[in-house]
N, C-alpha and C positions, 0 to 999 in steps of 0.2 A: 506706612510709615516706614523706610527702610532702616535696615537692622545697623548698627553702629559699625560693623566691618564692610559696609557697603559703602561708606563715606569715607574709610581712609584712602588716601592717596594711593595712586595706581602708578607703579614704574612706566617710563614711556617704552612704547613697544622695541625699540632695539637697545634700552640699557636694561642688562641682565639683574642689577644689584647687587654683584659681586663687591666685597669690601675691597677699596682702594682703586677701584675701576674706572679710571676717569673716561673711558670711551666706550663705557657700556657693552664690552663684548664679550663680558664673563671672564674675563682673565685678570689677574691683579696687576696693577701696575706699581711702580717704583718713583718717589721722590726725593731727592737728593738735595738738602740746602747746602748752599756755598754763599752766605752772606759777603764774604771778602773777596768775591770775585771782581774782576773788571769787567765792565760789560761797555761795549763801545768805545772804549779807550777812557772810560771814568773808572778810576780807583775805588773800589770798596762800596761799590752801588750794589751788587749781590745778586744773585739768581738761585732758581730752583732748576734742577737737571730732573727732567720727567723721563722715564723710560718705560715705555707701553709694552704692557706682558706680550708673549708670543711673537715676538719680531718685529713689531708693527711699528718702530721707529722711536724717535725720541723728539723731545723740545725742550728748548730754554726758555724757561719763564722768567721774566725780567720785567721791569718798568720800562723797558722799550718796546715790548711784545705788544703789538697792535690791541685795543679793546682792553689792555690792562688797565694802565697810567697815563700820567702826563709826561712821563721821562726820568730816565734815571739821573741821580744826581749823587756825586761824591760825597762818601760816606754814610747813605742812607741803610745801607746793609739788609736789603730787601732778601728776606729768607731767613732773618736772625732766628725766629720761630714758625714753624708750619703746624697743622693740624689738617688731617683727611677726614671727612664726614659728607653724609649726603643731608647737606643744608635743606634742599627745597624737595626733598623726597621722591625723585624723578627716578631713581635706581642707578643713575651715575653718580661717582664720587667725586666731590668739590674739595677744593683746597684752601684755607684761610692760610694767609702768608704775613706774617708780622714784619712791620719795616719801623722798629723804634727809634732811627736816628732819622726819620723823614723830618724835615723842616716845613711847618705849616705858617707860611706868609714871614714874618720876622722872628717867629717863635722857633729858637732852635731846638732841635731833636725833640719835638712835640709827638712825634709817631703816627702811625696808623697802621690799619689792618687791611689788606686786599683778600677780597672773598672770590674767589674765581671757579666759575661753575663749568662741571664737567659735562659733554653731549655726547651724541654719537658719534660726530665730528672731531673730539678729543677737548682737551682744555682750551675756554675761552671763544669755543666757535659756536655755542648756541645763540639763542634768539637774544638772552641776557649774558653776556660775555663775563662781566663782571662787576663787584660794586665795592666803593671804598668804604670802609666803616670807619667813621670820624667821629671825635667827642662834638659836643654842642649843640647847633640849630637844627640839623638834619636828622635829630634823634635816634639814630643809630646806639651811640655809645652816650651815657650819661655824663654829667660835669660838661666843663669848657676846657679846650686847648690851653696849656700852658707851657712854656719853654722847660726842656727836660721832663716830660710828664713819662717819655717813653711807652706810647701806647704800642702794643701790640709786643712787647718784650717777651711775655711768655704766652703761649696758646694751648687750650685745652678744649676737645668737643667728642660728641657721641650724642647718644639718643637716651633719653628718658625712659622709665619701664611703661611709661603710655606711647613710645614711640615718637617723641617730640624732640628734632634735633635741637642742640644746645652747643654754643660756643662762649667759652670763657676767656677774655681777655685779660692779660696782666699790665698794669699801668702802675709800676712800682714807684714813679715820681708825682704820682697824683698827689695834690695836698688833700 
């Protein structure tokens, strides 16, 4: 029978496991939220500036970034909150991005959270680029969508003492 340590997730070969390291090269990267940025001419759509450490370039992460979302909308404020952690324990940091003013169908400002995975090629470039964490039937977040829930208004993330990653999502408008 394998020891408990033998069953722990193992970092991908190219991901060094450094904190805030989105591309797994062992050098910390920086995320700068800019929720009121204009994206593709759309006011207050929001974006997150990523600066890869060691002079390895930059990325403007928005709802217009391929594999992230279905497009930016006026006033969404993508990046209103961010949290960096290794959600899938692969050794590359991932980023949760709150978009509390996202409209869902006809529900104004219901909000959502994008979880964008890091990989050796950078954010959003792995086999699974991102997932949208929504309330309701998909089971990712409890409750159901309502207007002005503001899902993703605040985010906090980390690992428990038993090395289990967690993400706490603020929903201040939830009834």
